[in-house]
NUFI-683400 format. One record per residue (C-alpha): residue in one letter; x, y, z. Coordinates in steps of 0.001 Angstrom, whole numbers, plus 500000, padded with zeros to 6 digits. Each point is the difference from the previous one (the first is absolute). Example, Ala and Ser with C-alpha at 12.3 -4.5 7.8 and 13.67 -1.06 7.14 Angstrom:
! residues 2
a512300495500507800s501370503440499340
END
This chain:
! residues 948
m815223467600818319r498544500304496544r502160498780497110v501175502882497769s499932499283496260a503205499652497985c498734502763497724f499867502331502999f503728499560500665t500785500177496276s498135503277499921l501868501319503032f503494499069498790s499296501234496461r498983503335501464i503098500235502161r502239499170497019w498235502699497977k500604502555502721i503703499155500259k500382500127496231h498601503529500036k502332501074502827h497359500286502696t500714499028503582p499215496274500521q496539499759501473r498566498228503000a497957496893499400r496265500386500091e498181499214503219t497224497411500171m496764501255501557e496988498071501262k499233496618498524p498102500554496733t497131497864498835d499861497940496861n496237500107499503a498989500555496393g496776501630498970d498302501886497213n500164503819499795a501808500555503301e501540503460500330i503039501572501735v498321502056502722v501217502116502921r497026501097502081n499839502173503092t497969498403502794k500303502899502473d498519503496499862s502338502914499420k499750503650499054r499699498947496371s498780496668498750c502914497683499339s498058497419498032t501453501382496801n502026497435498097v503698500840500138i500322498549496495l498758502388497322n498434498617496813h499747496690501871d497888498250497337f501823501381496916s496902501847498834e502385502797498949g502428497694498226l503465499898501597h499670503559501339l502240500299503117w501223496403499560h503418499206498534p501502496758498682n503309499289501739c502580499342497232c497379498219497886d496899500847497952g496372500412500982f496594500766498535v496320499772500932v497427497756498290s496292499500500504a498928497037502075e498116498598497006s503179499702497931a501469496635499151y503269500789501722t499252498033503158e500110496430498828g497624497900502026i499179502617502662s496297500355500504e498903503632500081k496566501110501101s500371503525501284g501198501893496916g502322502958500428s503683500056499132y503256498593501240a503697500648499558v502369497708498118v503697500151500934t502079498362497267n503576499675498666r501108499066503510k503592498778500151e500345499886503811c497734498793502802w499975503446501638q498672501776496917g496373501060500370l497724502992500457e500601502779502539q498409503155501409d501488502724502191i497917500301503213t502325502259502014a497518502780500735r497144497622500896v501546497895502789f501126500998503486p502425498520502532g498451497979502811s496794499186498099t499097496451499023y498890499390496433t498143497076498453v500815498924496462s497817497997497651a500590499318496320c498334497970497294v502749498508497833g500523497416497280v502574498745497515s500238499147496324g502630498371497815p501991496744499753l499256498807503539q499514496460501224g498327499851503392s500121503049502249t502339502862500868e500174502617502723v499107503701499891l501402502288502704a499070503407501386t503009502096501047l500894503491501182k503164501783498913l501097502433502728e502505502687499016y501947501908502661q502422502765499027a502268499217502930t500085496183499916g498990499004496468t497211497687498869s498398497010501750f497157497663499037l497031498993502158f498197496759499166i496197500278500453g498485496755498774r499732497464497216t497627497540498430s500236497017497678v498188500404496657s499491498010496834k498727500829496534e496522498652500819r498841502591502509w500612503326501664g501798499865503339k499482502116503096l503170501431501537e499708501416503531g502317501400502628n500687502794502482f502776502481500628s500984502815502323l502811502539499715p501850500772503266t501569503100498400m499143501970496874p502289499368497006d500710502739497493r498186497900497398v497649497003500178v499210497945496888f497485497148499974y500363497325497349l498910496551498943e502591497515498731g501017496364500123p499056497725497091s502875498320498204p501653501873497117g497979499746496800i496696499688501857d497615502944499634l498630501434503247l496300500958499942i498546502436502547k496249500485500312s500053502442502909a502146501191502876l498817501588503232i501792501275503107t497999501326502958c500851501103503516s498809497462502560k501593501795502977p500913503667499593s502850501474502020e499511503025502207y502023501996497490e497676499029497177s496639500290501738v500638503119502099s502801502091498504h499358499614496308g497020497797499470c500012497974496831f501188501230496666t497258501947498272t498750499128496561g497118500880497756d498161503274500549e501262500624503541n501721503347500508i503407499463501580i499957503534501406l498840500059503611n497521502738500960p499989501253496371r497366502758500566f501102501056503499e496827498731501662d502267498792502829g501722503355500325l503717499983499194n500477496372501033s502573498238497697w501039503348498440s502952502273500681g501718503059498584r503055499573497820g502288502730501312c497025502186500900k496849500210502100i496629498507499030v496636501281501230l496502498515499671h497207502266498686d496347499843499091s500283503421498304i502379502935499650g499989503395498320d496892501206501851g498156496851498998k500706500404496265i502209496904499803v498200496818501014p500721496328499206l499114498777496542s498804496782501656g499655498853503592k500247502271503029y503680500854500294f503213500819498218v503550500483501228a502322502956499413a503773499678499832t501099503357501386e503163501795501105r501757498510496979t503568501200499436q500976497636497146s498193498882496871w500216496374501167n498132500721503272g496507498567500049v497612497329501278q501218496421500318q499033496499501060e502204496974500424i498612497032498070t502710497427500741g498593496473499922r496813500998498197v501257499873496403q501444497077498128r502909500050497609k499259499391496303l496375501102500356a498766503255498479y498067502486502121d497695502823498943v500296503209501998t497359502753500219a500399503131502113v497702503041500303v502029503150500719r500121503781499784i502314502763501260f499495502902502361g501818503156501075n503204501927499303n498344501765497037v500694496962497810t497033499311497729s501371497019498051s502755497469500634d501151496521499097v498961497395502602r501490496510499957v499385496584501547t503336498333500733l501108496684501442w503110499795502183v501460496511500160q502851498710502129t501532496589499315p501451497663502655n503507501230499110l498813503611500610r499952500996496334e497385502715499445q497752500511497008y497452502669499138i497200498953497638g497853502692498406i496433498710499798a497793502888498910n500050503756499538a497538502696499035q499650503757500041a498014500836503119t498370503363500739d498634501904502980k496549500083498373d498982496345499610w500827496476501057v501869498026497310q500552496279499648l503475498472499632q500101496547498451g502944497693499448k501355496522500306f503035498301501529l501672496624500369l502804498856502288n502594497681498504g501756499077503229s499076499288503633p500484503290501868s500504500209503752k498064503279500174i497512501768497724v498488503471500451i497529501717497684y499776503781500175i498617503124498319e502491502781499124g500818502660497422p498859503587500642p502512502679501012s500754500565503681g497344501889501905t497162498570497917d497706497525501755i499095496672498373l496409498932500648l499203496286499723n496384498821500012s500597496297499330l502593497496498845i499188496602498517v502540497326499071k498582496752498616h501297497044498044a499564501068496383e497332498220498054k501151498285496863t499160502080496974p498554497826497242p502136500139496866s498860502546497462p498470498465496861p501574500857496669p498370503129498580v497422499385497303i500577502453497164e497521499836497145n501252501059496587p503385501371501094a500663501306496457f503753499505500264g501980502484497932v497039502320499311n500750503658500684i497488501583502400i501043503558499067e497428501720497816n501249501739496845s503597499035500701n501037500723496401l498294503417500132n498172499452496725g497069501714501696g502022502990501126t499951500313503793n496637498231500316g499964497943503223w502823502046501518f499816502981502328p502642502269501511l500838499506503661g500239503569501245n499856503087497808c502512498787497411t499222499759496280l499765496818497905s500481499858496230v500952497358497436a503235500100497972t501867497597497717g503525498604499964s500064497281502679p501223496390499434h497814497628497958v501132496862501862l499040498777503439p502575500546502746p502207496901500400m498578498713503304a496434500087498701r501141498387496743d501636497160501939t496707499294501765l497558500522497115g502022498670497100p499163501236496471h497816503090500221e498505502572497656p502081503183499648l499318503036502135s498537503071498323g503033502263500512q497781502535501820y500544501171503567i498396502167502661l501822503278500524v499445501477503469t500752503707500362n499338502743502571r500985497706502849t500318501878503295q500325496990502365n501972496743499821w496816497915500151m498342501592496981g499584497842496899p497567497931497918a497530497729501832q497247497431499468m497419498370502234i500434496190499889t497905498892503003d497655497691498091k502717498533497809l502069498372502745k499523496501501398l501102499042503489f503105497791500361l501038500358496365t503561501201499495y500201502912497571q503056501048498040v500580503687499305s501863501238496917a500447503335498227w502385502231498102v500746503256501844r502066503105499358v500311503553501320g500369503356498280s503411501147498860g500062502834502528a500332497667502991t503076500352502186g501509496574500705l498198496670500152q496340500044500984n498130497311501908v496846498773498260n497527497724501764v496938498071498897a497885500191503152l496629498700501118g497724501666502494v498139497125501650d497443501560502340n502454502862500498q502909497625500736w503034500290497713v501032496826498163n503240499935498019g499623498725496441g503574500666498910q502617502760499879a502718501166497656e502540502796499800v499665501749496646n501317502952498057g498985501966496951e502435498354497626r498161496711499368w497021497847500888h500374497772503089e498227496800500906i498102499963503282g498835496662501369g498576498553503178s497101498043501435f497278500084502627r497120497999501430i496845500938501917e498895497530502696k497142501903501689q496995501404498172p500578503744499455s497349502624499479k502139502114497646v503213499389498044i501701502639497893v503199499542497978y502152503051499312i503515500830498808q501918502487502137g503445500973501226p501981502633498072a500697503331501624p497396502780499620g500332501754496659v501459496937498266d497883498620497151l499156496293500169m499447497638497054v498269496600500285a499499497467497193g498429496561499756l499029499483503656q499144496337500489i498489498433503132f499098496361499479p499571496815502089v502868497541499716d499691496305499189r502761498704502211h499620496361499039a500674500772496357r503405501348501041f500601496990502247r499966497785496923y502753502110498460l502003500002503234r499912496210500210m501744499835496638q502576502588501095t500593498093503218d500643496798498070k502669501788497970i502009501582502817r499414497801503077k500325496547498415r502765498003498398d500142496880497830v501361497004501894i501385496745498616l500366497090502404k502651497742498469f500088496455501384s502952497611499937g501254496929501794v497606497407498591d499353498425496643s497899502301497818s497570497192499280i499330499762503719s499717503735500671f497774500718496972g496454500498501252t501009500334503651f497572502287501866v501312503379501226k498268502254502528v501307503582500434r498774502261502810q501179503525500740t500374500460503742k501017503672500063n499885502949497616s503208502010500362f498332503372499296p500026502132503171f496548500445501519g500301501650503392s498074501796502700c500351502635502663v500303498613503544n499778501828503330r501447498763503274t496593499459501622n498922497813497061i502492497275500809d498333499384503378n497033498662498031e500803496492498804d497150500150497468f501586503053498384v503405498321500009d498563496846498440f498404501884497085f503055502208499554t502600497229499942k497939497787497685n499132502638497424f502884502498499844n503727499663499413w501022503612500744a499287502379502872v500243503691500798f499517501509503458g497178502490500389n501675502332502511e502610498101501944l503035501048497931k499018503643499612w502137502513501854y497123501297502122w499519496420501249t503607498947500520e501012503293501702p496873501824501208q502088502092502403q503630500850499372g502208497160501221n496999497831500970f500180497083497551n497441497297499283y501161497276497615k498264497182501872d496814500159497913a501871499923496693d502269497206501267e497022497817500910i498322500413496609l503317499345498288d500476496807502028l496555498780498952c500733500683496336k503383498300500188s498494496891501598h497599499675497033d502496500900497237i498165503249499274e502055502812498471t499644503533501387r499981503584498749g501332502752502259h497382502760500207c501202502625500486i503290501646501018f498663503570499716w496628501555499242e500139503344498236v496491501202500966e500289502361502969g496847498802501748t501571496550500461v503202501316501609q500164499703503795s500103503248501960w503535499640501359i501380499833496453r497933503002498874n501500502008502842l503665499337499065n502190502638498396k501670499246496671t503237498648501479d498270497753502519l497512498814497370a502853498977497682t501571498070502878a496689498306500827v499533498979496351q503477498462499909n499383498190503301r496705498666498682l501693498603496899t502896498498501923g497833498528502749l497353498430497767l502160498795497103s502681498553502288r497527498235502271y498147498329497128k502870499542497552g499115497287497500k496533499395501484f497788502115497733r499872499450496245h498684503521499294y499909503393501698d497676502903499300v502642502630500673n497995503232500254n496273499442499755e497729502244497886m502546502536498752l497475501203497394h497630501042502795g502339501402502643s503359501723500462f500726500144503749y503628498841499818q500778501655496679d498707503362501217r502194499899503098l503126498177498775g500194500944496330k499186498415496653d502862497497500135t498797498427503247r497664497589498179a502732498601497782n502334499800503001m497446497861501849f500139497473497149k503795500112499801t500512499533503735a497444497207500219h501769498146497192q503383500444501652l498726498631503315d498203497023498406p500669499362496284s497676496998499741p496448501455499990i498398501711497014l499299503645500858f496555501254498941v498146503229499515n496387499640501154d496968502190499383y496219500019499512h497463500951497294v502556499157497344e497795497492498172d496483501469500128g500182503325498155c498586502011502898d503015501927501364t502221502197497851r502678500145502724s500733496293499486s499189499375496354p502193497416498244e501792502838498218k500779501741503309y501145496706501527i502351499294497075e501462503493500274h500441499490503771v501878496691499588l502252501354497251d500825503027502126l501047497771502921q502099497802497717e501730503046498516q501053500892503546g501491496533500426a497191498426502005p499967496183499466v496259499810499399g499302496348499245g496226499729499988v496765501934499494g497279499603502624i496383500714499099q497968499916503181g496710499133498324h497389501451502388i497504500181497151d496253500459499487s497955498539497121p503061498939497969v499844499732496208g502533497723498350s500987502211497100v500658502979502307v502179497894502310c501803498346497086s500732503376498397a501833501095503151l501960496735500121d500977500323496335k501324503511500558l501944499069503147g501401496941498232i502327502197497941l502122500475503143g501055496354499749l499573499524503758p497884497347501738i496545501339500895w498196498785503124f496527500710501244t501044500596503597e496774500806501908l497113498772497877d496470500271501318v496584500539498427s496755501014501666s496312499369499410i497039499478502318n499030497063497773e502510497177500380h499302498682496476v500885503395498511r503023500127502309a501010496592498673d499711501314496432d502173503008500890l502604497733501555e499974497698496982v500549502984497687m503107501033501912l501426496518500460r499509499050496357e501413503291498705g503078499630502187f500547496320499322a499595500480496241h502424502930499702p503659499168499277a501327502940502048v498229498936503216d502106497772502239g497805499732503096i496674500913501623m499550500812503686l496533500375501544w499657502608502735g498413497460502314f497096497584499654w498299499704503420e496994502127500993l500673502687502647f503699499896499127m499849501821496684s500713503655499265r496696500318498102d496479498816500811n498395497342497830s503322498829498591h500525496722501891l500160496468498585v499363498234503309n497292501108502415a500939500882503574e499272496550501431g501743498081497241d497364499423497305i501366500379496472n497779502356498013e499503500183496239a503097502163499520g502086497484501922a498513497120498045r500858501798496751y503597500475501120l500311496306500855a498388499027496691l502541502070498073k502871498479501973k498624496580499070e499567501024496335w503654501019499929l501233496501500792s500694497616497110h499231496288499946a500462497445497234n499362496294499482g500950497731497150h502310497315498682i503654499969499001d500252500214496205d502113497847497708q502898502458500393g500051499366503736e498592503466500718f496986501674501578q499338503649499148f497786502664501574r499847503766500517g499813501250503561f500275502969502317h503352500827501556g500468498259503340t500535496690501758y498646496716498647n499733496378500987v499851497319497334q498968496408500606i500758497228497494f498074496743500177t501590496947498357a498754496447500091s502119499221503053k500996503283501618r498992503568500740f502596502780499724s499729503553501337k502109503095499316t499823503669500895f501189502687497590v499754503758499553v498874501896496914e501695503380499887k499523502867497551g501377499357496533d499169500286496328s501276496595498882p498412496718501125l501251498621503302v501339496444499707v499763497938503191s501908496734499895i498531497153502047d501896496747500433l497549497151500561
END
């Protein structure tokens, strides 16, 4: 029997101790497989190859990115650090390298079992035999040789986790070693992770390549499912119905194969056949195919379907591609992939993308959507592994002319030259408008020449949209962010406040440049922003909004590109003032002559400012998502799992399991949580059983909701959004009376006094919605407080486009007069160019972090395909950090303080640092001391006493 290395047992026992420490069931020891070889060689690879024919070729390597040509994509360091270097680098001391390429370096290893791992669950099958081959090496303070091991971690929901030893080899710093072995799985675990481990702590593990191939496929693998498909292969069987209806079925309806219908007028767009889902009685009836075993978790798939509708006198309808997923514990999930408006006249193409976080037991893809009685026609369905989209380059903008107004004759010194009336209204020039720029424009532009005091007077308006206009097509540059500013007013004959809007017609699409509610008593500032990201053929700017018959006045319209980096310099200074504190480290315990000159090293380990993210239950099945989330955020909010429609979708049918599981994850990583939300005032978000209640029963249901939720989670959430979006909806108030909103706050506080109770709404900060302007929000909060509601915080959602710092800051300044903590609660930004998206994100993060009234910032997600808006993610679907994500991480790094120096002759070391947790190390001639301390908010210097 082969001797097992001491490091192998150390690795095993360390792992078992770790599991017990984290309250997992003690695990079974790993099993030893066939005798591995110790042969060393250059450029050997971990390979699993199929030597028998099957329906699909099984020669595909089970290991993805086996040679690290894509960096560490799909690989993960296990409780250590890793990176990829080129083979020509000097990292590998003494190892000869002839083949080029790259290899992985696994460093900061403190245990033998720490190494590099990859999840291979969806690419291995029970009963098959797999061959493993890896090219490995080591680096670091090593004398002689050490062993590298290949291991499988097998996770079973019912019995826990076990470890399967594959093989090992002995390596030294002088050469690469070849590690080989075999394994077979008698049953299929819920999760299979392959990893390389073994060198002594402190020794870096080097991995040149890793391959796993199937040497003997099982009947299940070769006949039932074939091998896992990769590359350009369509995972849909019989995608164009050339094999009739084989592999297809109706979802609650009948499906029929056709080569034409409608007297030969409807024929396939491509191929010979199409299928009709007919006799549909529900909108979810349609065409389906089970794809279990043909998709892999954590990989993104592109979906393309060609569809149309037929019959029932319906000429146009929404058609959707949906994924139904069932987990091993029978939890169901519906994933919307794509939707489009289909007609009975032409075939249309639906395109979308999906990714599975977990390992489902069953997966079905289907087409649904039109009303009952309408047939769905499907010509083809393609589902392929999504190709990686190359990162977008930063836009090249020549001569951006920051701060230069693109509006012609803005001061009206040339009369109405350059302007024209939109509609049959009348334009004239009058005097008496302000001579100074509106405040938001002034904050961006700085000192500026006075305005002329002239304005455009618009009369004879017979439609809301009538007003002054200019063509600006040739004056705009793609990807530049433009700020909009003007003084506006309406005629004295107007009844009540009038909505005024600076609008852009971009190829006949409306773009919002800013809105304000105005009256005839004074001039009002209107401000906003916009950006164009696709080349338009025509762009017109116009001012519209007041009721027909109401005169409109416009003065000093400015539209200019914004230099964001100029404002960043200002924000850095503001940040230093409000987020840092002077610190004095005062040393004692030794003679001053000895301590004088002693070296001090200060490192901040954590900034205490709350940076959080939205998390959904499905996300936490993806360990890559969890890793990024727990490393880079210290607060969380649940996307849907605490909302009433989720926790009680049908009356008396409760689901708290999803929220409980996210809460457990957050608790285990010391992540604080916001409760979002107890109620949602917008009627479209209220489940049907609540909408159907009478007033008495609705009041009872509201009380039960408060009692059930607040009692169950007492003391577990730091915040609650009590009644979401009250400025945009009034479902409960309309049915239960005006005092119901305040009563929700009062009751919530009585049931759980510990959390801060927030209002929460959108378009507060961007100037584009008069319903939720800062002034309206202030009035709303004061009204609640006058009714006795214990409102403790102001939530600004922050779903914003093309943000401009001075516009955002103006809203924060106004809201700051309430004296309540302000949080950005659902921040996301969107741009097709990830560099522009990164700039947008930096604008919002810097504005929030630099403002004294802002106490926290929550992102509304960060992972592609799990965001509420397209092109808003920081991490691509398969785990690659894009430019927006890199910018976020760079800012987090910037907002950590570090200092080095020597103790002065007063026995002190002074620095200024961000609020948070620090570690200081003191190096004397004979000893090294270490101490942790916390810098909290405060105006006076913090004195930290350190006894040496």
